[in-house]
C-alpha positions in Angstrom: -25.3 5.4 26.8 -27.0 7.8 24.4 -26.9 11.4 25.8 -30.2 13.2 26.1 -31.4 16.4 27.9 -33.9 14.7 30.3 -33.0 11.9 32.7 -36.1 9.9 32.0 -35.4 9.9 28.3 -31.9 8.6 29.1 -33.2 5.7 31.1 -35.8 4.9 28.3 -33.1 5.0 25.6 -30.8 2.9 27.6 -33.4 0.2 28.1 -34.3 0.2 24.4 -30.7 0.0 23.4 -29.9 -2.9 25.8 -33.0 -4.8 24.7 -32.2 -4.3 21.0 -28.6 -5.3 21.5 -29.7 -8.4 23.4 -32.0 -9.4 20.5 -29.3 -8.8 18.0 -26.9 -11.0 19.9 -29.4 -13.8 20.3 -30.5 -13.7 16.6 -27.0 -13.4 15.2 -25.3 -16.1 17.2 -24.6 -18.4 14.1 -23.2 -15.3 12.3 -20.9 -14.6 15.3 -19.6 -18.2 15.1 -18.9 -17.7 11.3 -17.2 -14.4 12.0 -15.0 -15.9 14.6 -13.9 -18.7 12.2 -13.3 -16.1 9.5 -11.3 -13.9 11.8 -9.1 -16.9 12.8 -8.5 -17.7 9.1 -7.7 -14.1 8.4 -5.3 -13.9 11.4 -3.5 -17.1 10.1 -3.2 -15.6 6.6 -1.8 -12.4 8.0 0.8 -14.3 10.0 1.8 -16.3 7.0 2.1 -13.1 4.9 4.1 -11.4 7.6 6.6 -14.3 7.9 6.9 -14.5 4.1 7.4 -10.8 3.9 10.2 -10.9 6.5 12.0 -13.7 4.6 11.6 -11.8 1.3 13.0 -8.6 2.9 15.9 -10.5 4.5 16.8 -12.2 1.1 16.5 -8.9 -0.7 18.8 -7.2 1.7 21.3 -10.1 1.4 21.2 -10.0 -2.4 21.4 -6.2 -2.7 24.5 -6.1 -0.5 26.2 -8.6 -2.8 25.1 -6.5 -5.9 26.3 -3.4 -4.2 29.8 -4.8 -3.6 30.2 -5.7 -7.3 28.8 -2.5 -8.7 31.7 -0.4 -7.4 34.1 -2.3 -9.7 31.7 -2.3 -12.6 31.2 1.5 -13.0 34.7 2.6 -11.8 36.5 4.5 -14.6 33.6 4.1 -17.1 31.6 6.7 -19.0 27.8 6.6 -19.0 26.1 8.4 -21.9 22.8 10.0 -21.1 21.0 10.2 -24.5 18.5 13.1 -24.9 16.2 13.0 -27.9 15.9 16.8 -28.2 18.2 19.6 -29.2 20.6 21.4 -26.9 19.0 24.1 -24.8 15.5 22.6 -24.5 13.8 21.6 -21.3 14.8 17.9 -21.5 18.4 18.9 -22.2 18.4 21.2 -19.2 17.1 18.4 -16.9 19.7 15.9 -18.2 22.5 18.4 -17.6 21.1 19.2 -14.2 20.9 15.5 -13.2 24.2 14.4 -14.7 26.4 15.5 -11.7 24.0 14.0 -9.2 23.9 10.7 -11.0 27.7 10.6 -11.2 27.9 11.3 -7.4 25.3 8.7 -6.5 26.1 5.7 -8.8 28.7 3.4 -7.1 32.1 3.7 -8.7 31.5 7.3 -9.7 31.4 7.0 -13.5 31.6 10.0 -15.8 28.2 11.1 -17.1 28.1 12.6 -20.6 24.9 14.1 -22.0 24.5 13.4 -25.7 21.8 15.1 -27.7 20.2 13.3 -30.7 17.4 15.6 -32.0 15.0 14.6 -34.7 11.9 12.7 -35.6 10.3 13.3 -32.3 13.0 11.5 -30.3 12.8 8.4 -32.6 16.4 8.8 -33.7 17.6 8.6 -30.1 15.3 5.7 -29.4 16.6 3.8 -32.5 20.2 4.6 -31.5 19.7 3.1 -28.0 17.9 0.1 -29.5 20.2 -0.7 -32.4 23.7 0.7 -31.7 24.2 0.9 -28.0 25.6 -2.2 -26.2 23.0 -4.2 -24.4 23.3 -4.8 -20.6 24.9 -8.0 -19.5 
């Protein structure tokens, strides 16, 4: 009910609201049927998406546990070079040296992290080194 100050206005607004609502329901009956059909289709699509998401998450968890088990052996005793394209003492170098101990602690196998500076040509020298000389991932 729509609140008003006077009781007779409340009764009048209630009657107008109910009459208008009744007319809308009678006029829009075919629309309601279409909306019911569309809502059923949407509910089925949501259920399919939920089931597929659950299977995807289960598979991802299974595969990540297998990858996690093999990563301990892969990085154990190795050295990871963190290549920085600017000179020592700059902001990027400071960030790399700040993150190196945290990376070593959080990468499985605990590899040694070495920060290597390769300044010049706006970091193009470092990018070319990574592209041409560094060993690719296997």
